[in-house]
C-alpha positions as YAML, in Angstrom:
chain: A
units: angstrom
residues:
- id: 1
  name: UNK
  ca: [-0.35, 0.04, -0.40]
- id: 2
  name: UNK
  ca: [1.45, 3.80, -0.79]
- id: 3
  name: UNK
  ca: [1.34, 6.00, 1.92]
- id: 4
  name: UNK
  ca: [-1.10, 8.74, 0.80]
- id: 5
  name: UNK
  ca: [0.65, 11.71, 2.18]
- id: 6
  name: UNK
  ca: [-0.32, 15.60, 0.57]
- id: 7
  name: UNK
  ca: [2.54, 17.43, -0.94]
- id: 8
  name: UNK
  ca: [2.82, 20.72, -1.02]
- id: 9
  name: UNK
  ca: [4.79, 22.61, -3.70]
- id: 10
  name: UNK
  ca: [6.10, 26.21, -2.19]
- id: 11
  name: UNK
  ca: [7.13, 28.87, -4.81]
- id: 12
  name: UNK
  ca: [8.69, 31.62, -3.02]
- id: 13
  name: UNK
  ca: [7.92, 34.95, -5.27]
- id: 14
  name: UNK
  ca: [9.94, 37.83, -4.15]
- id: 15
  name: UNK
  ca: [9.15, 41.33, -5.05]
- id: 16
  name: UNK
  ca: [10.93, 44.86, -3.48]
- id: 17
  name: UNK
  ca: [8.25, 44.92, -1.00]
- id: 18
  name: UNK
  ca: [8.84, 41.09, 0.54]
- id: 19
  name: UNK
  ca: [8.15, 38.04, -0.13]
- id: 20
  name: UNK
  ca: [5.00, 35.95, -0.99]
- id: 21
  name: UNK
  ca: [4.24, 32.36, -0.67]
- id: 22
  name: UNK
  ca: [2.23, 30.29, -3.15]
- id: 23
  name: UNK
  ca: [0.95, 27.35, -2.56]
- id: 24
  name: UNK
  ca: [0.09, 24.35, -4.71]
- id: 25
  name: UNK
  ca: [-0.93, 21.55, -3.43]
- id: 26
  name: UNK
  ca: [-0.34, 17.76, -5.37]
- id: 27
  name: UNK
  ca: [-3.94, 16.03, -5.39]
- id: 28
  name: UNK
  ca: [-2.42, 12.72, -7.70]
- id: 29
  name: UNK
  ca: [0.41, 11.09, -8.24]
- id: 30
  name: UNK
  ca: [0.53, 8.96, -12.07]
- id: 31
  name: UNK
  ca: [3.56, 6.66, -12.26]
- id: 32
  name: UNK
  ca: [5.70, 9.71, -10.05]
- id: 33
  name: UNK
  ca: [4.59, 12.66, -12.06]
- id: 34
  name: UNK
  ca: [2.42, 14.72, -9.88]
- id: 35
  name: UNK
  ca: [-1.26, 16.40, -10.49]
- id: 36
  name: UNK
  ca: [-1.42, 20.12, -9.08]
- id: 37
  name: UNK
  ca: [-4.61, 21.59, -8.10]
- id: 38
  name: UNK
  ca: [-3.73, 24.57, -9.85]
- id: 39
  name: UNK
  ca: [-3.85, 21.50, -13.04]
- id: 40
  name: UNK
  ca: [-7.04, 20.40, -12.07]
- id: 41
  name: UNK
  ca: [-8.41, 24.51, -12.64]
- id: 42
  name: UNK
  ca: [-6.73, 24.45, -15.70]
- id: 43
  name: UNK
  ca: [-8.68, 21.76, -16.57]
- id: 44
  name: UNK
  ca: [-12.12, 23.13, -15.66]
- id: 45
  name: UNK
  ca: [-11.54, 26.65, -17.13]
- id: 46
  name: UNK
  ca: [-10.14, 25.28, -20.12]
- id: 47
  name: UNK
  ca: [-13.54, 22.51, -20.79]
- id: 48
  name: UNK
  ca: [-15.33, 25.99, -19.98]
- id: 49
  name: UNK
  ca: [-13.63, 27.81, -22.29]
- id: 50
  name: UNK
  ca: [-13.98, 24.89, -24.75]
- id: 51
  name: UNK
  ca: [-17.39, 24.55, -24.34]
- id: 52
  name: UNK
  ca: [-17.04, 20.99, -23.57]
- id: 53
  name: UNK
  ca: [-19.85, 18.74, -22.30]
- id: 54
  name: UNK
  ca: [-17.64, 15.97, -21.15]
- id: 55
  name: UNK
  ca: [-15.78, 17.77, -18.60]
- id: 56
  name: UNK
  ca: [-18.80, 18.60, -15.92]
- id: 57
  name: UNK
  ca: [-17.29, 18.71, -12.40]
- id: 58
  name: UNK
  ca: [-13.40, 17.90, -10.16]
- id: 59
  name: UNK
  ca: [-13.64, 13.92, -10.32]
- id: 60
  name: UNK
  ca: [-14.30, 13.62, -14.57]
- id: 61
  name: UNK
  ca: [-11.36, 16.58, -14.83]
- id: 62
  name: UNK
  ca: [-9.14, 14.46, -12.75]
- id: 63
  name: UNK
  ca: [-9.65, 11.38, -14.14]
- id: 64
  name: UNK
  ca: [-9.36, 12.68, -18.20]
- id: 65
  name: UNK
  ca: [-5.55, 14.45, -16.77]
- id: 66
  name: UNK
  ca: [-5.08, 11.04, -15.22]
- id: 67
  name: UNK
  ca: [-5.93, 9.42, -17.87]
- id: 68
  name: UNK
  ca: [-3.71, 12.28, -20.29]
- id: 69
  name: UNK
  ca: [-0.77, 11.43, -18.09]
- id: 70
  name: UNK
  ca: [-0.79, 7.40, -19.05]
- id: 71
  name: UNK
  ca: [-0.64, 8.68, -22.52]
- id: 72
  name: UNK
  ca: [1.90, 11.32, -22.12]
- id: 73
  name: UNK
  ca: [4.18, 9.22, -20.45]
- id: 74
  name: UNK
  ca: [3.84, 6.18, -22.58]
- id: 75
  name: UNK
  ca: [3.83, 8.25, -25.70]
- id: 76
  name: UNK
  ca: [7.19, 9.37, -24.41]
- id: 77
  name: UNK
  ca: [8.85, 5.48, -23.69]
- id: 78
  name: UNK
  ca: [7.25, 4.97, -27.45]
- id: 79
  name: UNK
  ca: [8.76, 8.55, -29.24]
- id: 80
  name: UNK
  ca: [5.49, 9.31, -30.08]
- id: 81
  name: UNK
  ca: [5.93, 13.42, -31.32]
- id: 82
  name: UNK
  ca: [3.82, 16.00, -32.96]
- id: 83
  name: UNK
  ca: [5.32, 17.24, -36.15]
- id: 84
  name: UNK
  ca: [5.28, 20.89, -35.97]
- id: 85
  name: UNK
  ca: [4.21, 21.68, -32.79]
- id: 86
  name: UNK
  ca: [4.69, 25.41, -32.05]
- id: 87
  name: UNK
  ca: [2.71, 25.78, -35.58]
- id: 88
  name: UNK
  ca: [-0.78, 23.34, -34.45]
- id: 89
  name: UNK
  ca: [-0.67, 24.89, -30.92]
- id: 90
  name: UNK
  ca: [-0.37, 28.00, -32.47]
- id: 91
  name: UNK
  ca: [-3.18, 27.43, -35.08]
- id: 92
  name: UNK
  ca: [-5.36, 25.84, -32.61]
- id: 93
  name: UNK
  ca: [-5.25, 28.97, -30.61]
- id: 94
  name: UNK
  ca: [-6.40, 30.83, -33.45]
- id: 95
  name: UNK
  ca: [-9.52, 28.68, -33.89]
- id: 96
  name: UNK
  ca: [-10.56, 28.99, -30.51]
- id: 97
  name: UNK
  ca: [-10.13, 33.02, -30.71]
- id: 98
  name: UNK
  ca: [-12.34, 33.03, -33.61]
- id: 99
  name: UNK
  ca: [-15.52, 32.49, -31.30]
- id: 100
  name: UNK
  ca: [-14.64, 35.70, -29.60]
- id: 101
  name: UNK
  ca: [-14.83, 39.33, -31.15]
- id: 102
  name: UNK
  ca: [-11.33, 40.91, -30.30]
- id: 103
  name: UNK
  ca: [-8.13, 39.61, -28.94]
- id: 104
  name: UNK
  ca: [-9.20, 41.70, -25.49]
- id: 105
  name: UNK
  ca: [-12.31, 40.00, -25.14]
- id: 106
  name: UNK
  ca: [-10.66, 36.67, -25.39]
- id: 107
  name: UNK
  ca: [-7.87, 37.52, -22.91]
- id: 108
  name: UNK
  ca: [-11.12, 38.68, -21.04]
- id: 109
  name: UNK
  ca: [-12.18, 34.99, -20.74]
- id: 110
  name: UNK
  ca: [-9.15, 33.86, -20.27]
- id: 111
  name: UNK
  ca: [-8.80, 35.96, -16.95]
- id: 112
  name: UNK
  ca: [-12.10, 34.77, -15.91]
- id: 113
  name: UNK
  ca: [-11.06, 31.08, -15.61]
- id: 114
  name: UNK
  ca: [-7.58, 32.07, -13.83]
- id: 115
  name: UNK
  ca: [-5.89, 30.65, -17.30]
- id: 116
  name: UNK
  ca: [-2.54, 32.05, -18.44]
- id: 117
  name: UNK
  ca: [-1.78, 31.39, -22.41]
- id: 118
  name: UNK
  ca: [1.28, 29.36, -21.36]
- id: 119
  name: UNK
  ca: [-0.88, 26.79, -19.84]
- id: 120
  name: UNK
  ca: [-3.89, 26.89, -22.70]
- id: 121
  name: UNK
  ca: [-0.34, 25.99, -24.90]
- id: 122
  name: UNK
  ca: [0.56, 23.46, -22.62]
- id: 123
  name: UNK
  ca: [-2.97, 21.92, -22.69]
- id: 124
  name: UNK
  ca: [-3.47, 22.19, -26.42]
- id: 125
  name: UNK
  ca: [0.28, 19.93, -27.16]
- id: 126
  name: UNK
  ca: [-0.52, 17.57, -24.56]
- id: 127
  name: UNK
  ca: [-3.96, 17.23, -26.45]
- id: 128
  name: UNK
  ca: [-2.04, 17.13, -29.84]
- id: 129
  name: UNK
  ca: [0.40, 14.22, -28.33]
- id: 130
  name: UNK
  ca: [-2.80, 12.80, -27.16]
- id: 131
  name: UNK
  ca: [-4.43, 12.34, -30.17]
- id: 132
  name: UNK
  ca: [-1.39, 11.34, -32.27]
- id: 133
  name: UNK
  ca: [-1.10, 8.76, -30.08]
- id: 134
  name: UNK
  ca: [-5.15, 7.11, -30.23]
- id: 135
  name: UNK
  ca: [-3.79, 7.71, -33.98]
- id: 136
  name: UNK
  ca: [-0.76, 5.70, -34.43]
- id: 137
  name: UNK
  ca: [-1.15, 3.10, -31.94]
- id: 138
  name: UNK
  ca: [-4.90, 2.34, -32.22]
- id: 139
  name: UNK
  ca: [-7.07, 4.10, -35.13]
- id: 140
  name: UNK
  ca: [-4.00, 3.10, -38.01]
- id: 141
  name: UNK
  ca: [-3.23, -0.26, -36.19]
- id: 142
  name: UNK
  ca: [-6.72, -1.52, -37.25]
- id: 143
  name: UNK
  ca: [-6.77, -4.19, -40.20]
- id: 144
  name: UNK
  ca: [-8.05, -2.55, -42.80]
- id: 145
  name: UNK
  ca: [-9.94, -6.11, -44.65]
- id: 146
  name: UNK
  ca: [-11.36, -7.05, -41.46]
- id: 147
  name: UNK
  ca: [-12.93, -3.41, -41.23]
- id: 148
  name: UNK
  ca: [-13.93, -3.52, -44.72]
- id: 149
  name: UNK
  ca: [-15.72, -7.02, -44.18]
- id: 150
  name: UNK
  ca: [-17.68, -5.59, -41.08]
- id: 151
  name: UNK
  ca: [-18.53, -2.52, -43.11]
- id: 152
  name: UNK
  ca: [-20.08, -4.54, -45.92]
- id: 153
  name: UNK
  ca: [-21.77, -6.36, -43.01]
- id: 154
  name: UNK
  ca: [-23.34, -3.54, -41.78]
- id: 155
  name: UNK
  ca: [-24.48, -2.07, -44.85]
- id: 156
  name: UNK
  ca: [-26.33, -5.24, -45.84]
- id: 157
  name: UNK
  ca: [-28.30, -5.34, -42.12]
- id: 158
  name: UNK
  ca: [-28.69, -1.76, -41.94]
- id: 159
  name: UNK
  ca: [-29.73, -0.68, -45.86]
- id: 160
  name: UNK
  ca: [-32.67, 0.93, -44.57]
- id: 161
  name: UNK
  ca: [-30.10, 3.93, -42.31]
- id: 162
  name: UNK
  ca: [-29.15, 4.65, -46.36]
- id: 163
  name: UNK
  ca: [-31.86, 6.38, -47.84]
- id: 164
  name: UNK
  ca: [-32.03, 9.35, -50.10]
- id: 165
  name: UNK
  ca: [-35.14, 10.43, -49.19]
- id: 166
  name: UNK
  ca: [-37.57, 12.06, -52.02]
- id: 167
  name: UNK
  ca: [-36.46, 15.51, -53.51]
- id: 168
  name: UNK
  ca: [-37.87, 18.20, -55.88]
- id: 169
  name: UNK
  ca: [-36.36, 20.56, -57.89]
- id: 170
  name: UNK
  ca: [-38.15, 23.80, -58.35]
- id: 171
  name: UNK
  ca: [-37.62, 27.28, -59.85]
- id: 172
  name: UNK
  ca: [-39.08, 29.80, -57.31]
- id: 173
  name: UNK
  ca: [-39.77, 33.69, -57.90]
- id: 174
  name: UNK
  ca: [-39.60, 35.21, -54.79]
- id: 175
  name: UNK
  ca: [-40.76, 39.47, -54.87]
- id: 176
  name: UNK
  ca: [-39.86, 41.47, -51.73]
- id: 177
  name: UNK
  ca: [-41.94, 44.15, -50.60]
- id: 178
  name: UNK
  ca: [-40.10, 46.02, -48.06]
- id: 179
  name: UNK
  ca: [-41.92, 45.88, -44.68]
- id: 180
  name: UNK
  ca: [-40.92, 49.61, -44.33]
- id: 181
  name: UNK
  ca: [-42.62, 51.27, -47.01]
- id: 182
  name: UNK
  ca: [-45.69, 53.17, -46.83]
- id: 183
  name: UNK
  ca: [-48.99, 52.13, -47.02]
- id: 184
  name: UNK
  ca: [-49.26, 53.33, -50.55]
- id: 185
  name: UNK
  ca: [-46.27, 52.02, -51.81]
- id: 186
  name: UNK
  ca: [-47.50, 48.92, -50.33]
- id: 187
  name: UNK
  ca: [-50.56, 48.87, -52.23]
- id: 188
  name: UNK
  ca: [-49.05, 49.85, -55.45]
- id: 189
  name: UNK
  ca: [-46.47, 46.49, -55.04]
- id: 190
  name: UNK
  ca: [-49.79, 44.59, -54.33]
- id: 191
  name: UNK
  ca: [-51.28, 45.52, -58.07]
- id: 192
  name: UNK
  ca: [-48.05, 45.00, -59.57]
- id: 193
  name: UNK
  ca: [-47.66, 41.73, -57.99]
- id: 194
  name: UNK
  ca: [-51.26, 41.21, -59.76]
- id: 195
  name: UNK
  ca: [-50.26, 41.91, -63.37]
- id: 196
  name: UNK
  ca: [-47.17, 39.97, -63.27]
- id: 197
  name: UNK
  ca: [-49.45, 36.81, -61.93]
- id: 198
  name: UNK
  ca: [-51.46, 37.21, -64.89]
- id: 199
  name: UNK
  ca: [-48.95, 37.31, -67.29]
- id: 200
  name: UNK
  ca: [-47.41, 34.10, -65.42]
- id: 201
  name: UNK
  ca: [-50.77, 32.43, -65.81]
- id: 202
  name: UNK
  ca: [-50.82, 33.10, -69.86]
- id: 203
  name: UNK
  ca: [-47.70, 31.08, -70.18]
- id: 204
  name: UNK
  ca: [-44.90, 34.19, -69.83]
- id: 205
  name: UNK
  ca: [-41.78, 32.81, -67.83]
- id: 206
  name: UNK
  ca: [-40.08, 33.53, -64.18]
- id: 207
  name: UNK
  ca: [-37.92, 35.01, -66.87]
- id: 208
  name: UNK
  ca: [-39.75, 37.51, -68.91]
- id: 209
  name: UNK
  ca: [-41.28, 39.00, -65.97]
- id: 210
  name: UNK
  ca: [-38.39, 39.34, -64.24]
- id: 211
  name: UNK
  ca: [-37.11, 41.06, -67.48]
- id: 212
  name: UNK
  ca: [-40.22, 43.63, -67.40]
- id: 213
  name: UNK
  ca: [-41.46, 44.17, -63.92]
- id: 214
  name: UNK
  ca: [-37.37, 44.45, -61.88]
- id: 215
  name: UNK
  ca: [-37.62, 47.83, -61.97]
- id: 216
  name: UNK
  ca: [-40.84, 48.19, -60.11]
- id: 217
  name: UNK
  ca: [-40.29, 45.29, -57.95]
- id: 218
  name: UNK
  ca: [-37.28, 43.62, -55.85]
- id: 219
  name: UNK
  ca: [-37.42, 39.89, -57.77]
- id: 220
  name: UNK
  ca: [-35.69, 37.04, -57.22]
- id: 221
  name: UNK
  ca: [-35.47, 34.00, -59.16]
- id: 222
  name: UNK
  ca: [-33.33, 30.45, -57.67]
- id: 223
  name: UNK
  ca: [-33.32, 27.03, -58.30]
- id: 224
  name: UNK
  ca: [-34.16, 24.86, -55.29]
- id: 225
  name: UNK
  ca: [-33.78, 21.35, -54.00]
- id: 226
  name: UNK
  ca: [-36.45, 20.93, -50.83]
- id: 227
  name: UNK
  ca: [-36.89, 17.98, -49.34]
- id: 228
  name: UNK
  ca: [-40.64, 16.42, -50.58]
- id: 229
  name: UNK
  ca: [-41.92, 16.60, -46.59]
- id: 230
  name: UNK
  ca: [-41.30, 20.49, -46.64]
- id: 231
  name: UNK
  ca: [-44.13, 22.53, -46.22]
- id: 232
  name: UNK
  ca: [-42.70, 24.27, -50.05]
- id: 233
  name: UNK
  ca: [-41.95, 20.87, -51.11]
- id: 234
  name: UNK
  ca: [-45.94, 19.36, -50.49]
- id: 235
  name: UNK
  ca: [-46.93, 22.29, -52.52]
- id: 236
  name: UNK
  ca: [-44.61, 21.51, -55.41]
- id: 237
  name: UNK
  ca: [-45.21, 17.97, -54.84]
- id: 238
  name: UNK
  ca: [-48.89, 18.48, -55.71]
- id: 239
  name: UNK
  ca: [-47.89, 19.90, -59.36]
- id: 240
  name: UNK
  ca: [-46.84, 18.15, -62.04]
- id: 241
  name: UNK
  ca: [-43.63, 18.95, -64.03]
- id: 242
  name: UNK
  ca: [-43.17, 22.19, -65.42]
- id: 243
  name: UNK
  ca: [-46.49, 23.57, -63.50]
- id: 244
  name: UNK
  ca: [-46.54, 26.02, -61.70]
- id: 245
  name: UNK
  ca: [-48.14, 27.12, -58.13]
- id: 246
  name: UNK
  ca: [-50.89, 29.58, -56.64]
- id: 247
  name: UNK
  ca: [-49.35, 32.77, -55.57]
- id: 248
  name: UNK
  ca: [-47.97, 32.51, -52.05]
- id: 249
  name: UNK
  ca: [-47.81, 35.11, -49.31]
- id: 250
  name: UNK
  ca: [-44.12, 34.28, -47.43]
- id: 251
  name: UNK
  ca: [-43.25, 36.95, -44.69]
- id: 252
  name: UNK
  ca: [-41.16, 39.30, -47.01]
- id: 253
  name: UNK
  ca: [-43.83, 39.39, -49.39]
- id: 254
  name: UNK
  ca: [-45.02, 36.85, -52.50]
- id: 255
  name: UNK
  ca: [-43.51, 33.52, -53.92]
- id: 256
  name: UNK
  ca: [-44.58, 31.38, -57.08]
- id: 257
  name: UNK
  ca: [-43.11, 28.39, -57.81]
- id: 258
  name: UNK
  ca: [-42.79, 26.03, -61.31]
- id: 259
  name: UNK
  ca: [-41.97, 21.92, -60.70]
- id: 260
  name: UNK
  ca: [-38.68, 21.24, -62.46]
- id: 261
  name: UNK
  ca: [-38.53, 17.50, -61.38]
- id: 262
  name: UNK
  ca: [-40.04, 15.31, -58.90]
- id: 263
  name: UNK
  ca: [-36.92, 12.51, -57.55]
- id: 264
  name: UNK
  ca: [-38.36, 9.27, -55.73]
- id: 265
  name: UNK
  ca: [-36.56, 7.70, -52.34]
- id: 266
  name: UNK
  ca: [-33.32, 5.42, -53.26]
- id: 267
  name: UNK
  ca: [-31.56, 3.56, -51.59]
- id: 268
  name: UNK
  ca: [-27.67, 4.05, -51.93]
- id: 269
  name: UNK
  ca: [-25.24, 1.86, -53.28]
- id: 270
  name: UNK
  ca: [-22.69, 0.64, -51.23]
- id: 271
  name: UNK
  ca: [-20.05, 1.86, -53.35]
- id: 272
  name: UNK
  ca: [-21.21, 5.60, -52.34]
- id: 273
  name: UNK
  ca: [-21.32, 5.07, -48.60]
- id: 274
  name: UNK
  ca: [-18.50, 2.58, -47.94]
- id: 275
  name: UNK
  ca: [-16.31, 5.27, -46.65]
- id: 276
  name: UNK
  ca: [-18.86, 6.92, -43.96]
- id: 277
  name: UNK
  ca: [-19.45, 3.33, -42.97]
- id: 278
  name: UNK
  ca: [-15.89, 2.35, -42.74]
- id: 279
  name: UNK
  ca: [-15.01, 5.63, -41.05]
- id: 280
  name: UNK
  ca: [-17.41, 4.90, -38.64]
- id: 281
  name: UNK
  ca: [-16.70, 1.55, -37.78]
- id: 282
  name: UNK
  ca: [-12.79, 1.92, -37.68]
- id: 283
  name: UNK
  ca: [-13.27, 5.31, -35.27]
- id: 284
  name: UNK
  ca: [-15.38, 3.10, -33.30]
- id: 285
  name: UNK
  ca: [-13.45, 0.17, -32.55]
- id: 286
  name: UNK
  ca: [-10.22, 2.67, -32.25]
- id: 287
  name: UNK
  ca: [-12.38, 4.00, -29.29]
- id: 288
  name: UNK
  ca: [-13.32, 0.83, -27.40]
- id: 289
  name: UNK
  ca: [-9.45, -0.53, -28.18]
- id: 290
  name: UNK
  ca: [-8.29, 2.70, -26.44]
- id: 291
  name: UNK
  ca: [-10.60, 3.05, -23.49]
- id: 292
  name: UNK
  ca: [-9.43, -1.06, -22.95]
- id: 293
  name: UNK
  ca: [-5.64, 0.35, -22.67]
- id: 294
  name: UNK
  ca: [-6.38, 3.35, -20.16]
- id: 295
  name: UNK
  ca: [-8.60, 0.61, -18.04]
- id: 296
  name: UNK
  ca: [-5.57, -1.19, -18.04]
- id: 297
  name: UNK
  ca: [-3.26, 1.21, -17.16]
- id: 298
  name: UNK
  ca: [-5.06, 2.14, -14.33]
- id: 299
  name: UNK
  ca: [-4.77, -1.37, -13.43]
- id: 300
  name: UNK
  ca: [-1.12, -1.87, -13.96]
- id: 301
  name: UNK
  ca: [0.85, 1.61, -13.79]
- id: 302
  name: UNK
  ca: [1.18, 2.85, -10.14]
- id: 303
  name: UNK
  ca: [-1.37, 5.82, -9.16]
- id: 304
  name: UNK
  ca: [-3.25, 7.41, -6.52]
- id: 305
  name: UNK
  ca: [-5.47, 10.39, -5.42]
- id: 306
  name: UNK
  ca: [-4.46, 12.56, -2.32]
- id: 307
  name: UNK
  ca: [-6.94, 13.36, -0.33]
- id: 308
  name: UNK
  ca: [-10.75, 13.00, 0.84]
- id: 309
  name: UNK
  ca: [-11.45, 15.01, -1.64]
- id: 310
  name: UNK
  ca: [-11.91, 12.87, -4.68]
- id: 311
  name: UNK
  ca: [-12.55, 9.62, -2.93]
- id: 312
  name: UNK
  ca: [-15.01, 8.49, -6.29]
- id: 313
  name: UNK
  ca: [-11.97, 8.22, -8.11]
- id: 314
  name: UNK
  ca: [-8.89, 7.19, -5.69]
- id: 315
  name: UNK
  ca: [-8.15, 4.25, -6.27]
- id: 316
  name: UNK
  ca: [-4.15, 3.24, -5.13]
- id: 317
  name: UNK
  ca: [-1.48, 0.49, -6.42]
...
């Protein structure tokens, strides 16, 4: 039995006015590597910034740190490194910053969670190593022929999952009436819309009426592909090819649609979906083997949690 001792790391920071002592408590040890309270707080802060739905409390956060320690230690033993780490860390930080209006806003969030830039960079680098370890040791190590066989079996047993729903292709002519227009302007526009629709009923094309009325109305013409069960798809489904709908009221004006083509539901071939299925099965199998490896590490590697605050996670080797 490993004797549980609470370690205190004392870092003395001396200034001209005197000395201050910053105490960081070691809360866990994984094969000789300490996990400190500040690491746990950083993990929780980063999870909040990343909007993680997995890291929800101290216990889960500490479990994630311990798992990462296992991976980092094994990666070091195997010589697994990340190519161009500085570039990739900078790219990841840039991705995170995109969620914020400015660098100042990003720094404010870091300060709110008591995170230093260096702590975030270190965490991202460790995650890159973690991902590289998973890719090399588990994802790439799977037998491709076996995965392909499993993928074909999955397709045969679940072919209903790979059906393209029915769609309808149609021309849509939309007429926008500005909401801030005066009542007189709206009435004139309504009258012009009725004239345009009458010409369509006489057989003129969408392109022709747009050319005639685009100086008086805001007209948009586009080709749409819609699912048959959408509101507009249902209306178009009742039409024959080249038939036009009635004048439809929409939120900002009117719309008329003309059906071009009806595409019935169809079964996707295995060739169309094989890559998708293979990727899914490969990811699931790799994750299952990785999880089993982490369980094995917890059984074989010396690790323990110090103190009673996280007893739910506590195991001692």
